[in-house]
C-alpha positions in Angstrom: 0.0 0.0 0.0 1.3 3.4 -0.8 1.6 5.9 2.0 0.0 9.3 1.7 1.0 12.4 3.6 -1.4 15.2 4.4 -0.5 18.8 4.9 -2.8 21.5 6.5 -2.8 24.7 4.5 -3.9 27.9 6.3 -5.1 30.7 4.1 -4.6 34.1 5.7 -6.8 37.0 4.6 -6.9 40.6 5.7 -9.3 41.9 8.4 -12.3 43.3 6.4 -13.6 45.5 9.1 -11.8 48.6 7.7 -13.5 48.4 4.3 -16.8 47.6 6.0 -16.6 50.6 8.3 -15.5 52.8 5.4 -18.6 51.8 3.4 -20.8 52.5 6.5 -19.1 55.9 7.0 -19.5 57.2 3.5 -23.1 56.2 3.1 -24.2 57.6 6.5 -22.2 60.8 5.8 -24.1 61.3 2.5 -27.5 60.2 3.8 -27.2 62.4 7.0 -26.4 65.5 4.8 -29.8 64.9 3.1 -31.6 64.4 6.4 -30.1 67.5 7.9 -31.1 69.4 4.8 -27.5 70.4 4.0 -28.2 68.7 0.6 -31.5 67.9 -1.1 -33.0 65.0 -3.0 -32.1 61.3 -3.1 -30.7 60.9 -6.6 -27.1 61.1 -5.5 -27.7 59.3 -2.2 -28.8 56.1 -3.9 -25.5 55.1 -5.6 -23.6 55.6 -2.4 -26.2 53.5 -0.5 -25.9 50.7 -3.0 -22.2 50.6 -3.7 -20.8 51.8 -0.3 -23.5 51.0 2.2 -24.5 47.7 0.6 -21.7 46.2 -1.5 -18.8 47.3 0.6 -20.4 45.9 3.8 -21.5 42.7 1.9 -17.8 42.2 0.9 -16.8 42.6 4.5 -19.5 40.2 5.6 -18.3 37.5 3.2 -14.7 38.0 4.3 -15.6 37.9 8.0 -17.4 34.6 7.4 -14.1 33.2 6.1 -12.5 34.4 9.4 -15.2 32.5 11.4 -16.3 35.8 12.8 -20.0 35.3 13.4 -20.5 38.8 14.9 -18.8 40.7 12.1 -20.4 38.6 9.4 -23.9 39.1 10.9 -23.4 42.8 11.5 -22.0 43.7 8.1 -24.4 41.4 6.3 -27.5 42.7 8.0 -26.6 46.4 7.3 -25.5 45.6 3.8 -29.0 44.3 3.0 -30.5 47.2 4.8 -28.9 49.6 2.4 -29.9 47.4 -0.6 -33.5 47.7 0.7 -33.2 51.4 1.3 -31.8 52.1 -2.1 -34.6 50.1 -3.7 -37.2 51.8 -1.5 -35.9 55.2 -2.6 -36.1 54.1 -6.3 -39.7 53.1 -5.7 -40.4 56.5 -4.1 -38.9 58.3 -7.1 -41.1 56.4 -9.5 -38.3 54.4 -11.2 -40.5 51.2 -11.0 -43.6 53.0 -12.2 -46.3 55.3 -10.8 -48.4 52.5 -9.4 -45.8 51.4 -6.9 -44.9 55.0 -6.1 -48.6 55.9 -5.4 -49.2 53.1 -2.9 -46.3 53.8 -0.5 -47.2 53.4 3.2 -44.3 54.7 5.3 -45.5 52.7 8.3 -44.2 49.6 6.6 -40.8 51.2 6.7 -41.4 51.8 10.4 -41.8 48.1 11.0 -38.6 47.4 9.2 -36.8 50.0 11.2 -38.3 48.6 14.4 -36.9 45.2 13.5 -33.5 46.7 12.9 -33.7 48.5 16.2 -34.2 45.3 18.1 -31.4 43.6 16.1 -29.0 46.5 16.8 -29.8 46.5 20.5 -28.5 43.0 21.0 -25.6 43.6 18.6 -24.7 46.5 20.8 -24.2 44.1 23.7 -21.8 42.1 21.5 -19.9 45.3 20.5 -19.2 45.9 24.2 -16.8 43.0 24.1 -15.0 44.2 20.9 -13.8 47.7 21.5 -15.3 51.0 22.6 -15.2 52.7 19.2 -17.4 49.9 17.8 -19.6 50.1 20.8 -20.1 53.8 20.3 -21.0 53.2 16.6 -23.7 50.7 17.6 -25.1 53.0 20.3 -25.5 55.7 17.6 -27.1 53.1 15.2 -29.6 52.4 18.1 -30.5 56.1 18.1 -30.7 56.2 14.3 -33.2 53.3 14.2 -35.1 54.7 17.2 -35.5 58.0 15.4 -36.4 56.4 12.1 -38.9 54.1 13.7 -40.8 56.8 15.7 -40.7 59.2 12.8 -42.1 56.6 10.4 -45.0 56.1 12.8 -45.6 59.8 12.9 -44.4 60.4 16.5 -42.8 63.6 17.6 -43.7 65.9 14.7 -40.4 65.6 13.0 -38.2 65.8 16.1 -37.2 62.1 15.8 -36.2 62.7 12.2 -33.6 65.2 13.6 -32.5 62.6 16.2 -31.9 60.1 13.4 -30.0 62.7 11.3 -27.7 63.7 14.1 -27.1 60.0 15.1 -26.3 59.2 11.4 -23.8 61.9 11.2 -22.2 60.6 14.4 -22.0 57.1 12.9 -20.2 58.5 9.9 -17.6 60.3 12.0 -17.0 57.4 14.3 -16.9 54.9 11.5 -14.3 56.9 9.6 -12.2 56.9 12.8 -12.7 53.2 13.2 -11.7 52.6 9.6 -8.5 54.6 10.1 -7.7 52.8 13.3 -8.2 49.3 11.7 -5.9 50.2 8.8 -3.1 52.1 10.6 -3.0 49.9 13.7 -2.5 46.9 11.5 -0.2 48.6 9.1 2.2 50.0 11.8 1.8 46.9 14.0 1.0 49.0 17.1 -1.7 51.1 18.6 -1.6 54.2 16.4 -5.2 55.2 16.9 -6.7 53.9 20.2 -10.1 52.2 20.0 -10.6 51.4 23.7 -10.5 48.1 25.4 -13.6 45.8 25.7 -15.7 46.3 28.8 -15.1 42.8 30.1 -18.7 42.5 31.5 -19.9 39.5 29.5 -16.6 38.1 28.6 -13.5 37.8 30.7 -10.1 38.5 29.2 
């Protein structure tokens, strides 16, 4: 009988969190400018929602799956599909798919989707506590974003919660840009160049 030897091969791939956070940062920066009425219209928000908010985070999701990172895969994947859905919803609103769909919009349906994402983000925030404090802050801001979007979609607050969502979204953009920079430079320099804060150590001991 011939003897066979086996060799384990380990494939090393880069941490995808930087590109995922970059996609999140850019789409929320552009979208918040529209919510804050610094810019107007949705025409130029849609491509950034699809290509940065959706595809960049979907790429990070797939790469995190290869890293066996369930938390990162789930977070990036869920928010990627959120932006695919938002981009499509805006296209419907603008009449791209015909006047019949545009005329039957019920914004409360969006409210239920936002509510689901709020619940999802709340338990993901607990997970972020044991990653680092920059990511935890991003998730807290996403909580406020979905809280504001949910209540505004249900007509609560007379527009006040729309402003809450807009400010939270701008905060997400700023913190995500910082998180992206930290992920790239800390890895590139092999040391803590931009601090992100230690995990809280409440649910997981280190």
